[in-house]
N, C-alpha and C positions, 0 to 999 in steps of 0.2 A: 495344275499344280507345278510351280517349279521346284525341284529337288536337286540338291547337290550332296554327294556322297563324299567321305574323306577316309582313305586307307593309308596308314603308314606305320613305320616301325618305331614311332616315338615313344610307345607307354604312356603311361598316365602319371608320373612322377616328376613333371616339368610343365612349362607353360606354353609349350609349342603348338599343341591342339588349339588351346583357347585362342591364341593369336591368329590361327588361320581361320578361326571361325569368327573372329572379330573383324577381320578384313572382309571376309565375305558378307558379313551383315551390314557392313558400312557401305555395301554396293547394291546388294540385292536382297529382296525379300523372300528368298528362297528356304523352302525346309531344308534342315540340314541332317544328314543321317550319318552314324558313324558306321562305316562299314567294318574295319577293324583296326586297332593301333597296336596290336600285340605280335605284329610280324616279328621273327626273329631279326636282330640287327643286320642290316645290309643284305638280306636275304632275297634276291629279285625273284628268283624262281618260286619261292614259297607265296610272296605277294601276289605273282601272276596268276597263280593257282586259286588263291582266295578270290581275287577280283573276277576272274574267268568263270567260276562256278557260282558267283553271287549275283551277276549283273541282270540274269534273265529274270528275275523277281521284280525289276524295278519297271516302272512306268516308262513308255517311250519319251525321250527328251531329256532323260537324266542325264546330268554331267557328274562325271566320276573325277576327283583329283586324287590321284595314287602318288605317294611320294616315299619311295624306297631308294634313296640316291646318294650311294657312297661315292659318285662323281662328281657332287655338287661343287660348283666354284671351279671347275675346270672348262676345258674347251666342249665338253659333251652339251648337246643342244637341249632345248625345252620344246617340247611338241604337243600339238593338238591332233588328236586322232577321231576322225568322224566316221560313222555308219548310220546307216538308216534309221537306227533306235536310239542309241545314246552317242554321247561325246567323252572322250578321255581325254585328260590334261596331265602331263607330267614329264619326268626326264626321258631322254632319247637313249633308254639302256635296255631295251627289249621288254619292259614290266607290260605296257599297255596292250603289245600286238597279240598275245594269245586271247585276250578278251575281245578286242576289235575282230580278230579273225573268225572267232565263233559267231558273230553276228553278220558275216557274209563280206561283201564288199565294203572297203573303207579307204579313206584318203589320209595322208599325214601331211599336216602343216607345221613348218619350223615357226616357232614363236619368235618375231622379230619386231613388232610394235612396241615401242618403248611408252606410247600413251596408255596402253593397257596395264602397265606395270606401276609398282607402288614408285614413288619419287626415289627413295633412297633403297637400293638393292644390296642386301648383303652378300658375302661370298659363301656363307653357310646355310642360308634359309631360302632358297628359291620356292619352296612350297609356300611360305607366306608371302613373299614379295613379288613373285612372278605367277606361279601356278593357279594359285586361289584367286586372284583379281582377274586373270584372264577367264577362268571358269565362270566367275561372276558375271563378266560381261557379255559371255556368250549366253547365259540364262538371260540376260535383258536384252537379247535380240541382236548382239554382234554378228555381222555377215563374217563367214570364214576367211574370205579373201582379204579381210582386215588384220587378220592375225600374222601373215608372213607367207612365204611361198610354199607351194606343194613340194615336197622332197620325196625321192624314191630310195635315198641311199639310207633310210632309218637303221637302227639297230633291231636286229630280230632276235626273238630268244629260242634257242634250240631246245624243242622238247622232245624227249626221248620217245622212241617208236615201241610199238608192243607187237606179239605175234600170237596168233591162236591157230591151232589146228583142231582135229577132231579127238586129240588125245592129249594135248600139251598147250600151255601158256606160258609166254615169257614176256617180262616187262622190267620196270624199274619203281622203286617206292618214290613218290612225288612228294608226299606230305605226310606227317604224324600229327594228329589233332591233340586237343589238351588232355583225351582220354588215354592216349597212348595208343589210338587204333592205327593201324599201319594203311595207309591208302596208296594204291598203285595207279599206274597209268593204264591199267588194263579195263576196257570200258565193258560195263555189266551187260548193256545191250547185246553186245557181241558174244560174251562168254557164254550167256544162257542160251545161245543157238547150238551149244555143244555140251554143256554141262547143267545138270538139273538139280535142284534142290534136294538135301537129303541124301546127298552121296559123300562119300570121303574122296579126299585128294591127299595127294604127297606134295608136301611145300618143300622147296630147297632154296633156302635164302642164307646168305653169307658162307658160314661153315657148316649150317645146322640143315638137318633133314627132320621134319616133322608131319605126320598124319593127323589131319583135323578133318571136320565135319564143314559141308558147305550148306549154311542154313540161311533161312530168310531174314532172321533177326537174332540178337545177341541172346535173349533168354530161352532160346530154343538149346542152349547147353546149362549144365549146371555152374554155379558161380565158382569163378576160377579156372574154369576151363577154356581152351583155345577153339576158336571158331573162324571159319571164313564166310564171308557174305558180300552182297553188293550193299555198298552205302548209299546215302541219300543223294550224294552227287552223282550217281550210277558209274562208281569205279569198283572194282574188286578190292575188299581190304580184308586184312588179316587183324584179329582182336581177341581180347579176353573177356568175357562176361563178368563185368565189374572189377575188371584188373588193367594192367598196362602192358599191353604186347609188346611195345617198342623196347621198354626196359627189361622185360624178361628175356627178350631176344636178342638185345643189344644192337638194334637195328637203327640204321640212320637214311636221312633223305638220300636218294640217288643210288641206293644199295640194288643190286639185280636180284632177280627172282624168277624161279621156275616152279610151275606147278605141272603136275600129271594127274590124270583122271581117266576113268574108263569110258 
């Protein structure tokens, strides 16, 4: 089965998504999946997180069109990134690279072939006029060397690192979901080598210090209480059971944090 996904910051109160899908369906009979269209406007790092944590659930051969593109219409390039499993199409602004890197070896092609694009290319909507038709042609069997040259000077996205010792972990907030859960870049698998469930931790974030339990899931504490856990994407997160932790703590993406544990 041919599958094409769309990830954008367009929202739903416009006709942009509809136009992209219309272009895709005029070229290929692929099944179209909306990955996410509620990315915060222009937030490339948020889009990269959503993309990289979603792709492993799609079949091999899926083509992902990702358009969070504040540089549209400038000299920024359009690219296709190929891995052994999936293909990514979008702007050369770092958005696609974390997802591609998570799948191992990858190659980056600059989109140069005008025959793959729509006849009339808008200065402000390359998602419709360039990225979607290129992705559709790839699903129809286009050879990658027909897209354009391989490049090595693509824009990479700097992802903050984290550190874990036998008593501490430090990292950054990388995403706040719609429930207000504060998701960090600290990988759960590694944290669980040092920290066991049902222990207490001390959290330092911003100018705040708070003791909270480390539990398996949200309902291990009472409604309205703070907790920490390993979320479904295998990252350490801070939450409130049936509440909004980010609002309560006034935390934003990229904020630094530290946790202490025994």
